[in-house]
N, C-alpha and C positions, 0 to 999 in steps of 0.2 A: 405409904409411898414416900420415897426420898425427895428432898428438895430438887429444884431444877439445876441440872449440872451441864446441860448441852444446849447450844443454840445453833439452829439450822439457818443458813443463808442461801435461799434460792437465787441463783445468779446466772441463769442460762438463757435469759431472754435476748432478743436481738437489739433492743434499744432503738427501734426505728425512728422514734421522734427526734433523735439526736444524730441521725445520719448527716454527713458522712463520717463524723468522728468515731462513731460506734461500729463502723465497718470492721475494724481490726482491734477494737478495745471495748471491754465491757462497760456498760453505763455506770456500773458500781465503782469504776475507777475515775469517774468525773470528779474534778477537785472542787471542794468548798474552800476557797482561798488556797491553802498550800497542802491540804491533805485530802485524800479521796473519800468519797461517801462510805465505802466499805470500812475504812478505818474508824470513822465515827461510829458505825454500827458495832464493830468489835469492842470499841471502848465502852459503849453503852451496855453491852452484855457483861463485860468485865466488872463494871460498876455495880451490876446486879448480882455479883458473886458467881457468874457463869464463866468458866475458863476453858471449856472444851468447845471449839468452834468448828462446825461442819459446813462445808460448802458444796452446793450442787452447781456445777459449772457446765458450760457448753463450748461450742466451737470458738476458737480464737480468744480463750479466756485464761491463758497461762499468766497473764499479768497479775491476776489475783494471787496465784501461788508465789510468783516472784516478789510481790510486795511484802508478803509475810515470811519470806525466806532471807537468808543471809546474803550479803553482797560484799565480800571481803575486799575486792578491788576498790569499790566506792568508799568503804569505811577507812581503808588505808589512805586513800586520796585526800579525805577531809580530816583525818586525824590531826589533832592539835590546832585546827583552825576554828574560827568563830562559827562555822557552819556545822561543826560536829554535833552541837546541841540540837540541831534541827531534827535529828533522828532519835533523840532521847525517848520520846513517847512511844514511837514505833518499836524501838528495841526493848522497852519495858514490856510491851504487849507480847513480843516474841518470846521473852523469858517467862512470862506468867502463864501463857496460854498454850494449849495444844491445838494444832490445825490439821484437819483431815479433809479430803476432797473425793468427790465422785462425779461422774459425767452423766448428764442427761443427753441422750442421743439426739433428741429433737424437742423443741418446746411444745408441750401438749397441755398447758394450763398449770396454774399454781398448785392444784391438787396433785397432779402427776409429778411435779418437781419435788414436793414434800414426800411423796411416796418413794421416789428415787433415793431420797436421803435416808430411808429406813435402815440400810446397812450400816450407816454411820451412827445412828441414834440408838438402835436396839429397843428393848422393851422397857422404856421409861418415859416419863413425861419430859417435855422439852419445849424450848422457846423457838419461835420463828421470827426473824427480822428481815424486812424488805428494806434494803439500804437506801433506795431512792425516796422513801418517806423519811425525811430528815427532821428529827424532833429535838426541840430545845425545851428543857425543863429546869426548874429551880432545885430539884432534888436529884437523886441518883439516876433518874431516867424512866422512860415508860416501861421498859422491861422489868425494872425493879418494882414498879407499881403493880404490874400484872403478877409477878412472882409472889408478892405478899398476899394477893388475893388467892392465888393458887394454894399457898401454904394454909390458908384459912378454910377454903371451901373444897379443895381437892377435885376440881373439875376443869374443863377447858375454859380459858378466859381470852377474850379478844378486846383490843382497844378500839374505841369508837370516838367519833366527833360529829357534831352537827354540821351538815352541809346545806347549801341552798337547795330548795326543792327542785329547781331546774337542773341540778347537777347529779341527781340520783343515778342516772344512767351510766355514770363513771365509777360506781362503787357497788360493793355488796352492802345491802341495807338490812338492818335488823329491826325487829319489833319485840316488845316484851314488857314484863311487869317491873316497875322500878322498886327495888328492894330497899334501897338507901339512896341518898343523894348521889347521882351519877352512876349507880350500880344497878344493872338490869339482869333479870333472868330471861334469857332469850326464848321466845316462843316461835319465831319465824325469821327466816333469812332469805333474801331474794338477791340474785346476782344481777347487778346493773339494770334495775327496772326503769322503765320510762316513768317520768314524774307522775302521770296519772295512775300508774299501777303500783307505785312504791308504798309499802306499809308505814312509811314515816320518812324521816330525814336523818336518822342516825346511821352513819357510814362507818364500816370497818376500815381501819387503816393498817399499815404493814407491821403490826406487832401482835403476836399470838403466844399463848401458852397452851399446848395441846397434850391431852392424855394419849397414851400409846395405842389405845384401841382405834384411834383415828386411821391407822394404817390398814387394818382389816376393813374398815368402812370405805376407805378410798379404793381398795381393791375391788369392791363390789359396786362402786358408784359409776354409773354410765356417763359417757360424755354429755355435757350440758351445753351452755351457751358457747357459741363459736366452735362447737364440736370439741371442746376441751374438758378435761376433768377439773372441776371447780372445787376448791376447798370449802366454799360456801355451801355447796350441796352436801358435803360430808358433815359439816358442822350442823346443818339442819337436821340430819339424822340424830346426832347427839342431843340436839335441843329438844327433840320430841320426848326425850326421857328426862328433861330438866337438867342436863349436864353441861350447859354452856352459859357462862356469864359474860356480860359486856360492860366495860368500864369506860366512862367518858373521861379520858385521861387528862391529867393536869399538865399543861404545857402548850407548846405551839408547834404545829407541823408545817413543813414546806414540802410541796409535791415536786421533788426534784426529777421526776419522770417527765415533767413539762419544762419547756425553756423558761417560761415566766417564773415558775416556782424555783427553778435552779438559780436564776439571776437574783431573785429575792433572798434566797438563802445566803448567797455570797455577799450581798449587800448587808444583811443582818450580821453575819459573822465578822465582816470587815469593820463594821461600826460598833461592835460590842466586844 
């Protein structure tokens, strides 16, 4: 199987925790200082050697397409000024990467969003990045860590971190055998279990590498928690065959889907 070449960005959610600002703007466009979350995500994918960016969008999310499209009037307006350099990183991404988009008609869970992206991905392994999980690392990024593990093991890989037992109901929780420090072969996955029902406290965060058979599994996966199609349930099917690894990633995550995490990420970037 070839190395990872495509990254899927599910971005069709309503972002209700940030209303009213997300009424007409996707939460992925919320800024960390002066660049949006989605740009940080694309930069992380590019550092991992992935240059084909696929977006699953929803209603009122043209801002994502506009951000990664040309704006000749703006570019002419700031040409020759000290502000011209503020677009350098974005323009570099636009030159290096290919961008494609498809529309999810209604949010029906992360699993359904990923399945909606099948037409952009095709029959190949691919990365998935949830931009509101903002990750800071000392190396090329979490996706680069997962891609290296995929190159070695050729199976699905998910990023995990330890969370307080009281917070398991906010995450997909994994259990499994530790093969090496921080690396687990997943035996069980539970979507947002109550603390007393969780198989542990290792939580999946918004970074995945998935093998293409996940699409057929998602097609046959019935709605689960909240009557949504959950990627956790599909991964659990792969895990029964020993085909899912979990990696306790090296770095720090900020949950920018929450106001507290978003403010903490801005403070961290501003001070570093």
